[in-house]
C-alpha positions in Angstrom: 0.0 0.0 0.0 1.0 3.6 -0.5 1.7 6.2 2.2 -0.7 6.2 5.1 -2.6 9.3 6.1 -1.3 10.8 9.4 -3.7 12.2 12.0 -4.0 15.9 11.6 -5.1 18.7 9.2 -5.3 18.0 5.4 -5.3 21.0 3.1 -7.2 20.8 -0.2 -5.3 22.6 -2.8 -7.7 23.1 -5.7 -8.7 26.0 -8.0 -11.2 25.8 -10.8 -10.4 27.0 -14.3 -12.1 30.4 -13.6 -10.0 31.0 -10.5 -6.9 33.3 -10.9 -4.9 30.7 -9.0 -5.7 27.8 -11.3 -2.8 25.7 -12.4 0.0 23.5 -11.1 2.4 26.4 -10.4 0.0 27.9 -7.8 -1.1 24.5 -6.4 2.5 23.5 -5.8 3.1 26.8 -4.0 -0.1 26.3 -1.9 1.1 22.8 -0.9 4.4 24.1 0.3 2.7 26.8 2.3 0.3 24.3 3.8 3.2 22.0 4.7 5.1 24.8 6.4 1.9 25.7 8.3 1.6 22.2 9.7 -0.6 20.2 7.3 -0.1 16.5 7.3 -1.3 15.8 3.8 -2.6 17.5 0.6 -5.7 16.8 -1.4 -5.4 17.8 -5.0 -7.3 17.3 -8.3 -6.0 16.0 -11.6 -2.6 14.6 -12.7 -0.9 17.9 -13.3 -1.7 19.4 -9.9 -1.0 16.2 -8.1 2.5 16.0 -9.7 3.0 19.6 -8.6 1.9 19.2 -4.9 4.2 16.2 -4.5 7.1 18.7 -4.1 5.8 19.4 -0.6 6.8 15.9 0.5 3.5 15.1 2.1 1.1 12.2 1.4 -1.2 13.2 -1.5 -4.9 12.3 -1.6 -5.6 12.5 -5.3 -8.9 13.0 -7.1 -9.7 13.2 -10.7 -12.8 15.3 -11.6 -14.5 14.1 -14.8 -17.8 15.9 -15.4 -20.7 14.4 -17.3 -24.0 15.8 -18.5 -25.7 12.4 -17.7 -24.3 11.4 -14.3 -23.9 13.3 -11.0 -20.8 11.4 -10.0 -17.6 13.2 -11.1 -15.0 12.6 -8.4 -12.7 9.8 -9.8 -15.7 8.1 -11.5 -13.9 5.2 -13.2 -10.7 3.1 -13.2 -9.0 5.2 -15.9 -9.4 8.3 -13.8 -7.9 6.6 -10.8 -5.0 5.1 -12.8 -4.0 8.5 -14.2 -3.7 10.1 -10.7 -1.8 7.2 -9.3 0.6 7.5 -12.2 1.0 11.2 -11.3 2.0 10.4 -7.7 -1.2 10.1 -5.7 -0.7 8.0 -2.6 -4.4 7.7 -1.8 -7.2 7.7 -4.3 -10.4 9.6 -3.3 -13.6 8.8 -5.1 -17.3 9.3 -4.9 -18.7 6.3 -3.0 -22.3 7.5 -2.8 -25.3 5.5 -4.0 -25.9 7.8 -7.0 -25.8 6.7 -10.7 -22.4 6.7 -12.3 -20.9 6.0 -15.7 -18.9 2.7 -15.7 -18.3 -0.1 -13.3 -20.0 -0.4 -9.9 -18.3 1.5 -7.2 -17.6 -1.6 -5.1 -15.7 -3.1 -8.0 -13.8 0.2 -8.5 -12.7 0.2 -4.9 -11.4 -3.3 -5.2 -9.6 -2.6 -8.5 -7.8 0.5 -7.1 -6.6 -1.5 -4.1 -5.6 -4.6 -6.0 -4.4 -3.4 -9.4 -3.0 0.0 -8.4 -1.8 -0.7 -4.9 -3.3 2.5 -3.6 -5.4 3.2 -0.5 -9.0 4.2 -1.1 -10.5 7.4 0.4 -14.3 7.1 0.2 -16.2 10.3 -0.2 -19.7 9.6 1.2 -22.8 11.5 2.2 -24.8 9.2 4.5 -24.2 6.6 7.2 -25.2 3.7 5.0 -22.8 4.8 2.2 -20.0 5.0 4.8 -20.7 1.5 6.1 -20.8 0.1 2.6 -17.5 1.8 1.6 -15.8 0.3 4.6 -17.2 -3.2 3.7 -15.8 -2.8 0.1 -12.3 -2.2 1.4 -12.0 1.6 1.7 -9.0 2.6 3.9 -10.6 5.9 4.9 -14.2 7.1 5.0 -14.9 10.8 4.6 -18.0 12.9 5.1 -17.1 15.0 2.1 -20.4 14.8 0.2 -22.8 15.3 3.1 -25.0 18.2 2.0 -24.0 17.9 -1.6 -26.3 15.0 -2.7 -30.0 14.9 -3.2 -30.5 12.7 -0.2 -28.7 15.2 2.1 -30.5 18.4 1.0 -31.1 21.1 2.1 -27.4 21.7 2.7 -26.8 23.2 6.2 -24.3 25.9 6.8 -22.5 23.8 9.5 -20.6 20.6 9.0 -22.3 17.2 9.6 -20.8 16.4 12.9 -23.5 13.9 13.7 -22.6 11.8 10.7 -18.9 12.1 11.6 -19.5 10.9 15.2 -21.8 8.1 14.2 -19.3 6.8 11.6 -16.4 7.0 14.1 -18.4 4.9 16.5 -19.4 2.3 13.9 -16.3 1.9 11.8 -12.9 0.3 12.4 -11.3 2.3 9.6 -10.3 5.9 10.1 -13.0 8.5 9.5 -12.1 11.9 8.0 -14.2 15.1 8.4 -14.6 17.2 5.3 -17.2 19.7 4.2 -17.8 23.2 5.6 -15.1 23.0 8.3 -14.2 26.6 7.9 -13.0 27.7 11.4 -10.4 26.3 13.8 -13.2 25.8 16.3 -15.1 23.5 14.0 -11.9 21.5 13.2 -11.4 21.0 16.9 -15.0 19.8 17.2 -14.4 17.3 14.4 -11.4 15.8 16.3 -13.4 15.7 19.5 -16.2 13.8 17.6 -13.7 11.1 16.5 -12.1 12.3 13.3 -8.8 10.9 12.3 -8.1 13.9 10.1 -9.9 17.0 8.9 -9.8 18.3 5.3 -10.1 22.1 4.8 -10.0 23.7 1.4 -11.7 27.0 0.6 -11.0 28.8 3.9 -7.2 28.1 3.5 -6.6 28.0 -0.3 -9.2 30.2 -2.0 -8.5 33.9 -1.4 -11.3 34.9 -3.8 -14.0 33.2 -1.7 -12.4 34.4 1.6 -12.4 37.9 0.3 -16.1 37.6 -0.8 -17.0 36.4 2.7 -15.3 39.4 4.3 -17.0 41.8 1.9 -20.5 40.2 2.4 -20.2 40.0 6.2 -18.1 43.1 7.0 -18.4 45.8 4.5 -21.4 48.2 4.9 -23.7 48.5 1.9 
């Protein structure tokens, strides 16, 4: 198996194509800054960015977003997507393990193939308790609350993280549970660890200056 995920803070270094910080050069710099700040791992999207963030010397949780007009699942939806990011240097492959329709092989088979054929640990992004239990049964090395609030079955999306799901998974599973999704303050991160999280992933509030600026403008600048 590839590198294990240490206990601590994981920083998600991602920027969409419309973001001024889009691209491997900026993602690599973000990863270095996150490492120097105390992050234990990096989450990144796509082969180019994954190769860039490896310079930080931390374990890399790789995803490969492949969007489809016909299917809602886009986070590493098939084996080819997983294969590409492992080749780029991902130690751990994160993928959508929800019950939603997807293009390609069933997700339980995909989890098994990633483990057996690529030799990579699987990081299961889920939205419900049942999905988390299933992912662990299929062989996922880590189960993360990433998609709670982002699937039809978990709408409407709350402003706060799903600490109840996190705590329940931590009590029910023998594999490490990771908190992700709307953990946007140090206080919430601490709550996640108190609820049983092995690690907490934070993205926007660390690596997206545009969204951070917007939050200050909306909440602090008089109309």
